[in-house]
C-alpha positions in Angstrom: -24.5 43.8 6.6 -28.1 43.3 5.5 -31.1 41.1 6.7 -30.9 39.0 3.1 -27.1 38.4 3.9 -26.8 37.4 7.4 -30.1 35.6 6.1 -28.0 33.4 3.4 -24.9 33.3 5.8 -27.1 32.0 8.5 -28.5 29.4 6.4 -25.2 28.7 4.6 -23.4 28.0 8.4 -27.1 26.1 9.4 -26.5 24.0 6.0 -22.5 23.0 7.2 -23.5 22.9 11.0 -22.0 20.5 14.1 -24.6 18.7 15.3 -24.7 19.7 18.9 -25.3 15.8 20.2 -22.5 14.5 17.8 -20.6 17.2 19.0 -20.9 16.7 22.6 -20.1 13.1 22.3 -16.6 14.0 21.5 -15.0 13.8 25.7 -12.3 16.5 24.8 -13.3 19.8 25.2 -10.1 21.0 23.3 -11.2 18.8 20.1 -15.2 19.9 20.6 -13.3 23.6 20.3 -11.5 23.3 17.5 -14.0 21.4 15.9 -16.2 24.3 16.5 -13.7 27.0 15.1 -12.3 25.3 12.1 -16.3 25.0 11.1 -17.2 28.9 11.9 -13.9 29.4 9.7 -15.4 27.4 6.8 -18.8 29.4 6.9 -16.9 32.7 7.3 -15.1 31.9 4.3 -14.6 35.1 2.2 -16.7 37.1 4.7 -15.4 40.3 6.1 -15.6 39.2 9.6 -11.8 38.6 10.7 -12.3 37.8 14.4 -10.3 40.2 16.9 -7.3 40.9 15.0 -4.1 43.8 16.1 -5.0 46.7 14.4 -3.7 50.0 13.2 -4.2 52.9 14.9 -1.7 55.9 13.9 1.4 57.0 12.6 4.0 58.5 13.9 7.1 60.1 12.8 10.9 57.2 12.8 12.8 58.0 14.9 16.1 56.0 15.6 15.8 52.4 17.8 12.7 51.9 15.7 12.1 48.8 14.5 12.8 49.6 10.4 9.5 46.6 10.0 7.4 48.8 10.9 8.3 51.8 8.7 5.4 52.5 6.4 7.3 52.1 3.1 4.5 53.2 0.5 4.2 56.3 2.4 7.8 57.2 2.6 7.6 56.0 -1.5 5.1 59.7 -1.9 6.4 61.6 0.6 10.0 61.2 1.2 9.1 61.1 5.1 9.4 58.1 7.6 6.7 57.3 10.0 6.3 54.3 11.5 2.9 52.5 11.6 1.5 52.3 15.1 -1.1 49.2 16.4 -2.5 48.2 19.5 -0.6 45.8 21.6 0.0 42.7 20.6 -2.4 41.4 22.9 -5.3 43.8 21.4 -8.2 42.4 23.3 -8.5 41.5 26.9 -11.5 39.0 26.8 -13.6 37.9 30.6 -15.5 34.9 29.9 -18.3 34.7 33.2 -19.9 31.2 33.6 -22.9 29.9 35.7 -22.4 26.5 36.8 -25.3 26.5 39.2 -27.7 23.8 40.0 -30.0 25.4 37.3 -27.6 24.1 34.2 -27.6 20.7 34.6 -30.9 20.9 33.5 -31.1 18.6 29.8 -33.9 16.8 27.7 -31.3 16.1 25.0 -28.7 13.7 26.6 -26.8 16.2 27.5 -27.1 19.5 30.2 -26.9 23.1 29.2 -23.4 23.1 31.6 -22.0 21.5 29.2 -22.9 23.2 26.5 -22.0 25.8 27.9 -18.9 24.7 29.4 -18.1 24.1 25.3 -19.4 27.6 24.3 -16.3 28.8 26.5 -13.6 26.7 25.5 -14.5 27.4 21.8 -13.8 31.4 22.4 -10.8 30.0 24.7 -9.8 28.6 21.6 -10.8 30.8 19.0 -8.9 33.7 20.7 -6.1 31.8 21.4 -5.9 31.9 17.6 -6.1 35.3 17.8 -3.2 35.7 20.2 -5.6 37.8 22.6 -5.7 37.5 26.5 -8.2 35.2 27.8 -9.4 34.8 31.4 -12.2 33.1 33.4 -14.1 33.2 36.1 -16.6 30.6 37.2 -19.7 31.3 39.7 -22.8 29.3 41.5 -23.9 31.5 44.3 -20.3 32.2 44.7 -17.3 33.0 42.9 -15.5 29.5 42.7 -12.6 29.8 39.7 -10.5 33.0 38.9 -8.2 32.3 36.1 -6.8 36.2 35.0 -6.4 36.7 31.7 -3.6 36.7 29.8 -2.3 35.2 26.8 0.1 33.0 27.4 1.7 29.2 25.9 -0.5 27.5 28.7 -3.7 29.7 29.3 -5.5 27.7 27.3 -4.9 24.2 28.8 -5.6 26.0 32.4 -9.2 27.1 31.2 -9.6 23.6 29.8 -8.8 21.6 33.3 -10.8 24.5 35.2 -13.5 23.3 32.5 -13.6 19.8 33.2 -13.8 20.1 37.3 -17.5 18.7 37.9 -19.6 21.5 39.5 -19.9 22.2 43.3 -22.6 24.4 44.4 -26.4 25.3 43.8 -28.2 28.3 43.8 -27.2 31.1 41.3 -25.5 34.7 42.3 -25.4 36.7 39.0 -24.3 40.1 41.0 -21.1 38.0 42.6 -19.3 37.6 39.8 -20.3 40.8 37.8 -19.4 42.6 40.9 -15.6 40.6 41.2 -15.6 41.6 37.1 -16.1 45.2 38.2 -13.7 45.5 40.8 -11.2 43.6 39.8 -11.0 44.1 35.6 -8.7 46.9 35.5 -8.1 46.8 31.5 -10.4 47.7 29.5 -11.9 44.7 27.4 -14.6 42.1 26.6 -16.5 40.5 29.0 -19.0 37.6 28.1 -21.1 36.0 30.5 -22.8 32.9 30.0 -25.4 31.5 32.1 -29.7 30.3 31.7 -30.7 33.5 33.9 -33.0 31.5 35.5 -33.0 33.4 38.5 -34.1 36.9 39.7 -32.6 39.5 37.6 -32.5 42.3 40.2 -29.8 44.5 40.0 -28.6 42.5 36.9 -28.8 45.8 35.0 -27.4 47.9 37.2 -23.8 45.0 37.7 -23.7 45.5 33.7 -24.7 49.6 33.4 -21.1 49.5 35.9 -19.2 47.5 34.0 -20.4 49.6 30.4 -19.6 52.7 32.5 -16.0 51.2 32.8 -15.4 50.9 29.6 -16.0 47.2 28.7 -17.6 45.9 26.1 -20.6 43.4 27.3 -21.8 40.3 25.6 -24.5 38.2 27.7 -25.0 34.3 26.2 -28.7 33.1 27.7 -28.4 29.0 27.1 -31.9 27.7 27.7 -32.9 23.9 26.2 -35.8 23.8 24.2 -38.1 21.9 26.7 -37.9 25.1 28.6 -39.2 27.2 26.6 -41.6 24.7 25.2 -42.6 23.1 28.1 -43.3 20.7 26.0 -44.2 17.1 28.6 -47.0 15.6 27.8 -48.6 14.1 31.2 -48.6 15.4 34.5 -45.4 14.6 36.9 -43.8 15.7 39.7 -41.5 18.7 38.7 -38.1 19.8 40.9 -36.5 23.2 41.2 -32.9 22.1 40.9 -31.7 24.9 43.2 -34.3 24.9 45.6 -35.5 21.5 45.6 -39.0 22.5 45.9 -41.7 19.8 44.3 -45.0 20.8 42.5 -47.7 18.6 40.7 -47.8 20.1 36.9 -49.9 19.8 34.4 -47.9 20.4 31.6 -50.8 21.7 29.3 -52.9 23.5 31.7 -49.5 25.3 32.7 -48.5 25.8 29.4 -49.7 29.1 28.4 -49.1 30.7 31.6 -45.5 29.6 32.0 -44.7 30.4 28.4 -46.4 34.2 29.3 -43.7 34.6 32.5 -40.5 33.1 30.4 -41.7 35.8 27.5 -42.2 38.7 30.1 -39.1 37.5 31.7 -36.8 37.4 28.1 -38.7 41.1 27.3 -36.6 42.4 30.2 -33.4 40.9 29.7 -33.5 41.8 26.2 -34.8 45.4 27.0 -31.9 46.2 29.7 -29.4 44.8 27.1 -30.6 47.2 24.2 -30.4 50.2 26.7 -26.7 48.9 28.2 -25.5 48.2 24.5 -25.1 44.8 25.7 -25.2 42.2 22.9 -27.5 39.9 23.9 -27.5 36.1 22.3 -30.3 33.2 23.6 -28.6 30.0 22.0 -30.5 27.0 22.7 -28.8 23.1 23.3 -30.3 21.9 19.9 -28.6 25.3 17.7 -25.0 24.0 16.6 -22.0 26.5 18.6 -20.7 27.9 15.4 -23.8 29.7 14.6 -23.5 31.2 17.3 -19.9 32.5 17.4 -20.7 33.7 13.6 -23.3 35.8 15.0 -21.5 37.1 18.0 -18.6 38.1 15.8 -21.6 39.5 13.5 -22.8 41.4 15.4 -19.5 42.7 16.7 -18.2 43.7 13.8 -21.8 45.8 13.1 
């Protein structure tokens, strides 16, 4: 897809967007997810992106006992030979979502937190993948791994994920390495690993552990969730600012600090994007004022490219 086509598609999606503030007023996570997924399908109508459907892999000669429904009858008519179409196993994608619910994710300037936005994103992915009959799992972490739901495609899997997402966060600090180590050590089947975090923590070792996942053959996506106020530092008065994870408090004049803050933020962002590029990791930055269906559709586009 060329740049102009992508821009037109994004413009169409933006015109059909669901205001995140309105979406967050819906109490049911499942209903939010359903709303976003249906909005995404509407925006992608007639597009070439159809999600993660079961894929044909190869032919093999028909042998007695095979299901005749899988015979390629068009090929049989041409060749007078009977071959079976082989597909990836019915659950063709195994997706593990790693969700950061550390205290920094509780920041908000729009009436809902980054954590609420991120939970809605996870619920949306889970709902979407359930519709595709793909296996989905969830790892929730802060300074340690708090919740692990192994990836499965079962009738109750979406419900289990939604229940865990409804639980209030317990931890404080961010430790990005702990869930990645857990993923490296426990995910045996190659699939998709999605890390969702504000990445407001030192990036030491993050590159290395994303590399371990890639070396194991996993496709990796990183969604960085930020509040617009964290990017623009659009506060006007000198005030006491508190680090939500360390509790450290400092008096700050935002106008005087803005340039230096934004420079450091840009360097932080550039480092993330650089190692994602080198590792072949899909990187997406979402601010909490962005329609979630735009993030989902961009990911599908990126994956299909």
